[in-house]
N, C-alpha and C positions, 0 to 999 in steps of 0.2 A: 402474675399475668401470663397467659401464654405466650410463646415467641412465635413468630414465623419462621420455618427455616429456609431462608431464603438462599440462593446460590452465594452472593457475596459473603453474607455471614459466615456460612459452613466454609466457604473457600479461607476466609481471613482465620477462621479458626485454626484451620489445617495449618496455615503458614505460620502461626505464632509459635505451634506445636513443634514445628519441622525445621527451622531456620534460627540459627545463633548469630546470624550477619548482622551486622549494627544497621547497616541500610539495605533491606529487602525492597525492591524497586517494585514491586507488586502489592506491598501492605498498602490497605486502605487509606485513603488521604481523609481526615474528618472533617476538613474545611469543603470538601466537595458533597457532602451529604446533603440528601439522599441519592444524588448522581454521581456516585463513586467512578463509574466507569466513563464519565464524560460524555461526548456528545460527537454523533457521527453524521455524515451524508455520504448520498451514493447516487448511481444511476441517473444522473441528471438526463433531463429532454429539452428543449427549447422553453418548456413554458411551466416547468416542474421538477422537484428534485425530492427526493427521499431524506427525512430528517429522522435521524436515531438517538436513541436515550436507553436508558433501564433504570429504572425507581427501584431502591432497595431500602425498606421499609423493616423496622426491628418489629412491630406489633401487627398481630394478624389482621388482614383485611381482604374481603372477597375480589374486591377490584379497586381501582384506584383511578382517578380522574385530574389530567394534569391540562396545564393551559401552554401554548406554544405561540411565538412571535418569529417574523422574519423581517429585516429590514435592510435597506441598502447602507446603511451607517452602524459603526460600534455602539453608540450613543442611544440607539433607537429613537430617534427624532423623527425619521419617516419608515414608520412601520408599514408595510406593504399588505401583509396577510397574518393574520392570526387566527386562534382557534383553540378548540379542547380535544384531548385524545382521551380515552379509557384503556386499561390494561388490567390484565389479572394473571392468575399462576396458569393459567392452560398455555401462556405464551411466556411463562417465566418473568413476568413484568418487565419484558422488552417493550419498549413504546417504539412506533412509526407512524410518521405522517406524511402523506404523497402532497407536498405544500403546491398547489396548481396556482395559476392565474398569474407567473411571474414572467418578466420580459425575458428576451433570449440576450444571450452571451453578455451576462449582468452577474457581477459579486454582490453576494449578500451576506448578511450577519444574523444569526440565529439564536433561540434561547427558548428553554423549557421553563416552567415553574410548578412547584408543588407546594401547598399549604404554605406561601410565604418566602420559600426556599427555592433560589433560581441555579440552574447550571451555569458552567461556563459559557461563554458566547462562542457560538461555532462559525466557521467561514465556509460558504461553498459558491458554485457558480453555475449557472445554466447553459446550455449547449447553445452555439451559434447556429445562425441559419444563412443561407444564401451565400455571397461571396465572402471568403474566408482567405488570408493570405498567408497567417503563420498560427501554427498549433505546437504546445510542447505540452508531453505528456510523459510522466514517470512511470518507468517499468518495474516492477518488484515480486519478488516471490521467495519462498522458503524460509521461514522463521523459525526454526526450533529456539523455543523459548529457553531450553535446557543448555544450550549450546553456546549461550553469550548474549550480549548486551544490544539493544536494539539502536547502536549508534548510527545505523544507516538510516533510520526512521527519523530519527532527530536532525540529522542533516539536511534530508529532504525536506523536511517541513520547516527549517529556518532558513535554508536557502532561498524559498520564497519565489521560484522561477519557472514553476510550471502550472498548467489550467487543471489538470485530475491526474489521479494514480490508478495505474493498472495492477490489481493484485492477482495474479496469475497461478495462484494456488499454494498450498500448504502453509495456509494463515497459522493453523494449530496443527500440534502433532499429536498422535494417539500413544506414544510411548511411556510406559512406567517411569517413575522418578529414578534417574541416574546421573546427576548432573556432578561435575568436579566443582563447581563454582555453588558455595553455599546458600547464596540467596536466589539460586534459579531452578530449584526442584520442581517437576511437575505435581500439581495437585489436581485431582486426587492422585497419590502415588503409586496406583496401579493402572494397568493398561485400561484406557477408556473403552467401555462396550454399550453401555445403558445411556439413554436419554438424559438422565441426571449427570450422569459422569462428562459426557459432551458438552454440557452446560457449564458445568464445574470448570473445565478446561478454558472454554471459552472466555468466562469471567475470570480466570486467571491473567490469560495474556491480556486482555481488555483493561487489568488494572494497572499494568506497564505504563510508566508515565511517558516513554517515548511513543509508543504506539497510540497512547492517547493523543499526543500532541499532534501526531499526523494526522488522526481522524477530525481532531478539533478544526485543522487549517485547511484541509483540501476535501473535495469529494473524492469517493473510491467506485471505480467499477471492478466489481471481483467475480471471479470463478473459483470451485473448488479445483483441488488437484487430489491426490489420493490420501495422503493423512489427515485429511477432515473427516474420512471414515477409519480407512487401515491402508497399509503400504501395499502398493502395487495391486490397489484394486481393479476389479473389473465389473461388469454387469451382474454378475452371480457369484461374485467371491472375491477374495483377496488373498494375494500370499502371507498377510501378517492376520489371518483369521482362521480358527480351527473350529469348524462346527461340532465337534465333540465336547470340546470345554466351554466355548463361548457363545453356541446357541446358534439360532437361525441366522444367516448373513442378512436375509431381507429386514429382519427387525433391526440389527446392528446399522445397516446402510441406510434405513428409515431414521433411526434415532440420530446418527451423524446429521444428514441433511436438513432435518427439522431443526436440529440446534444451530445449524448454521444459517438457516433461514430466518430465525428469529434473533440470532447476536449480530448480523452483519446487515449494512444498510442497501439491502437490495429489494428491489421491488419484488413483490409478491405474485406470481403466476397461479390464480385461482383456479382456471382451466386446465391445468395439465399436472401431471405427477412430477412437481417440482423440475420441470426444465429450466434450466440457467442459459440455455445458448438464447443470444437475443444481438440486436444492432444497436448502433449508436452512430447517427450522422452529424459530424462536427462541419456544418455548411456544406458546401460543396468542395471542399478540402481532404476530407477524409472520410470513408466508410468504415467503422470499426465492427467487425463480428466477433464476438465473444461465444467460444465454442466448448462444449462440454466432450473431452475427449476420452473422459475417465469412467463414469457412472453409467451415462445415459444409454449407450449402444456399443461398449467394448467388447469383441471377444477375448476370451481367456489367452494370455500370452501362451508363445511356444518355442521351445528351443528354437536357436538360430539355425540348426542342420535338420529341422522337421521339413519334411513336404509340406505339411498343412501350411507353412507360412506364406505361402503362393496361391492358398486357395480362396478363389474369389467372393466365397461368401463370407470370409473373416473380414471385421469392420472395426474401426477405431471409433467411429461415430454411427450411427444408426442411419439406415436409409432414410428415415423421416428427417433428421436432422443434415443428412446430405442434401436431401431435395430442397430443403428449407433455403440450405447456403446457396447453393447451384441456382434456383430459381429467382433469389435476390441480387445473385451476381450477375445474371444475363440482362438485369434491367440497370444495374446501377452504373451511374455517370459521374461518380466523384472523382477526384483527381487520383487520390491513393486510396487501395484497398489495403486493408491491416485484418490479420487474423489473429484474435489474442485466445493462446490456448495453451496446452500444459506441457507437452514433450516435443523432442526436438526432431522437426521435421527432415532436414537435411540428413543425408545417408552419414553412419559414422563407422567405419570399419577398418580391420587389420589385415592386410596381406588377402583381402576379398572376403573377409569373415565378417558378419554382421556381429557388433559388440554387444548390443541392447535391443532385444525385441520388445521392450517395453515402449520403445518410441516409434515412430511412423515406420522404422525399417522392419518392425514385428508385422507390418500392414502395408505392404508395398503395391499390393493392387488397388488399394482406394485412395492410396496417395498420387497414384497414376490416373486413377479417375478424376482426381480433383485437377491436377495437372491439365487433363484433355480437356476440362471444362472451361480453364481459365484461357487456354489456348483458343478454343472455339469462341469463346465469348471477346476475344481480343483484350484481354484485360491486362495491361502491361506494366503497372506499377504497384505489385504485390510486395506487402511487408508482413511478414510472419514473426509474430512475438510471442515466447517461450521463457517458461520458467523450468522448474524441476531438476535440472542436473547439476545445481549448485555451483556451476562456474559461468563465465562469460566467454559468448562467442559472437562471430560475427560471419554471417556463412552466405555464399551463394548458393542457389538452389537449382542443382543441376539437373538438366535432361541428358539425352544420350547424345553423344558427340559434345559434350560441354568441353568448353577450352580452357583450362585455368589461367593461361596467358592472357587471353584476350576478354574472357569472361561470356564470352557467345555460347548460344545455347542453355542459358539461365532461364528460368520462370519467374525468377523474382530474388530476394534476400530474405536473410533470417536474420534477427538479432535475439540473443539470448540473455535472460538478465543471470546474474549471479546469486548466490543466497545471501540475504540479511544475515543469518548466523548460521544456517546448517552445514555441516560438517562437510569436509573435502576427502577425498578418495587419490591418494597417490597414482599419479600414472607414470609409467617409467618411459623414459627419454621426454617427458616433458610436453611443451608445445611443439617443440619443433618435430620429434617424431611424429604427432597427431596430424600435423600440417603434411609433413611428407607423403604420408598414407592417404589424407585426403583433401586434396588440394584446393577445393572450393570453400574451405575453412581458410578465412582470412585472417582472421584474428581468434586467439583462445588466450585466457588467463583462468589458472586452475587452481589459483590458490586465496585469492583475495575475496572479499566481501563488499557488498554494495547494492548496485542498483544502476540503471541507465536511464537517460532522457531522452527521448524521442521527439526531434526536433523537425517538424515539416514545414518545408515552403513548399511554393507553386513547383519550383524547379528543382529542388532536390528534397530527399528525406534523410537525416543521419541519428545514429544513436551515438550518444558521449557518453561513457561509462565513468561512473563515479565510484571510486573504490576506498572502504574502510580497511585501514591495515591491522586492527585488532578488535575482537569483540568480547574477549575475556578480562581484559585489565581496566584500570578505571582511566587510561590515558588512551588516546588513541589521535591517529590522523586521518585526512583525507586527503585522497588525490584525485583530479579530475582530467580525464583523458585516458587512452585516445578516443578519436571520431572517426566513424565509418559511414560513408555515406553512398547513396543511391540517386542517379540523376534521372529525372522524368526520362520514361521509355526506355532506359538502358538496361534494366532487369540485372543488375549487377554492381559490386561494390567497388569503391576504390577508399584509399585514405584520404581524411578531410583535416579540418582545421576547427578547433572549438568555435561555438557562436557566442554572440553576445545575447543574453535574453533579454526583451522587451519589459519595463518596467511593469510591476506588480502592484496592488493594492496592498494597503497595511494588514499584517496579520492579527488575527483576532487576539486579544488580550491573552497573554500566556500564563498559565499555573493558576493557582487557587485565587490570585489577585484579580482575576477576572470575573469572579462572581461577585465581587462590588468594589465600587472605587471609592475615594473619600477625598473631599473637598478641601483644598489648602488655598485660602484667601479665594483669587480668582482663576485657580488653576484645579481642573478637575485630575487629580494624579492617580494614577493607576501604574506607577513605576515598577516595573517588574523587569529582571534578569533573567535570560536563559541562554545556553544552560547555565546552574548555578548550583555547584561547583561548574567552572568552565577549565579550558584546558589553555587552547591559543586564542578564541573568538568568543565574544559575549555580545547580545543582542539586549538593547536596554529599550522599552515600550513605557510611553505615556502619553495622556490624553489631555487635550487643551477646550477649556469652553468657548475660547475665542481666539482670535489671531494674536499671537505672543512671538517676543525675540527669544528664544531659549539657549541658553550655554549651560553644559554638561562637564562637569570636572569628576576625575575618576584617581582619587589619593589614597595612599596607603596607611598603615597605622599610627607611622610617623608623621603622617600631613604631607610627605611629598606627593606633589602632584603630577601623575604619569601621563594623564592624557586631558586637555583641556580643549572643547570644540564647542565655538560659536556658531550655531546654526542661524539660517536665513530665517526671516520673519515666516512662522509657520501658521498655518489656516487653523480653525477649528477642527479638532477630531482627533484620531489615534495616529501614532507616528512612532517610528522604530529608528533607532542609530545602532550601526555596527562598530563594533572597536576590536582593534588587533592587539593582542595581548601577547605576542611574542616577543620573548626577551625580558619579559617582567618576571622577578620573583615569586615563589609560590607562596602564597598567605594571603591574607584578609584585607579586603581593600573596601573603601565606600565609593559609592556613585552618588554625586549631588546634582540635580536638576534645578535650575535658577531662572525665572522670569521676572517680568518687574513688580508681578503680583505675589510671588513667593516664591518657596522652594522645599524642594522634598529630596530626600535621601534612602538609600537601601545599601544593604551590604553585600559584597561580592564574596567569593572565595576561589582563587586560583588554584588546581592542583598539577602537580608534575614538576619536571625540571623545565627551566625558562630553555 
């Protein structure tokens, strides 16, 4: 019987032939079939959100129809919307639903079904409206699959302390296979150029279990940077594109953009040429403008000593996008204004010489025009959110006569997310030299991986940096801090203290165990451990049919009990319990959940030294 050469199956075959590692983290999980890539959600509004999945079938079919449902609980006892959606080869069997008719500021759980097979359960949230006192957003960028494991994605998902994720680009990389990690080589192995190439690369990345977990638990608002097409791209070309051997740039750019739109939970703009700049309103607390500084209107980069650098006709965003942004800013009454975009806006110089003209430094006239508009419209609370540079920064955005001592004459502040895994470049002199030459830089970390959490309140906004120490080994640790804040109306940064997040609803059931749950007496058990194997922390999740008193014990293979926790009487629904395993020996453990109605167990594996 004729087989359908779908993206996943091709990618899986390539992986089987290319890796000898025992644990390839992007090998398809057969328990998830036919939804191997999990689920995702994105572009939330007050009354709707995009739901995404991908259907992978072994037998050829011209099209396929799936059902979907969205509810306020993980047991789907209160389904608020449901329906059917059809996909086909023209969109690589990816699926998108713009689930509408939802309530604002509400967490939901959703699921897809095809021929009796159900996807994992996803969790998402709609945007708030009206008065809002607090908001927490995670900001991520630069996740080169070949350079390490997505521990930062996993930590972010399991931390369960934000409302949404902003991805500022370099979600995938176009480079050929060249990893030093046996289970992290790119597929296809060559540099990607065609539509099928870009689809395969997106498939590989989304098979990663940690990225799949992140998408499962949180809605994402995303924009592309350069590596979704080619390194240092601009409107009409890229540093990493050679027309003589790789074809027309317009064809390659169109292929990269199409695969991105298909494979990301982004709302499609049917009336424009894949314009992805857009606005999100988080009540009256935050207006978030997601910009495209890469493909939509960027002039070609020039050397720092070129007289063209000050040409007023050179742009990093097109006049059309600039007019869209400034016209919205003119009328915007939100407490805080945030620009989610790709490259550093603050100047970065050494002895008066611009270091990187791929950043806003290469487009100083348009940067000043943006600053002039903000001053004209009296926008005092500007926060620029940036990725691309693989390092973490907290910057004042200086105007003329800026005072590094007082912060006077800054237009706003900028927070830059370090990379999830992408490689670092050694900087002579390190942070001390960078800050001495650029006194508007209040914090910089040049070596660690991770993300930051933007914590917004009425009177202050701050970035709390979260760092992962290692992305190449089986063991890693996480460090939270420092925090840098700007006070309402100040336009400048100061050191702050870490905040305490508010409570968040339970995560969606983690792992393949979320596809189905089994009854044990009167307990509906989906006892799942994550991560498993684990290092220093593990989360157990379980569900109850009705209120129960719950006890959890974790014992080793010799029967020694390492932790026993009696929980208060819990209501029906999904619950999770966090356990700190620091000091435990490496080895196997058994977690046992007991109620008056029955019990269930699952095996755990702790790796690494205590």
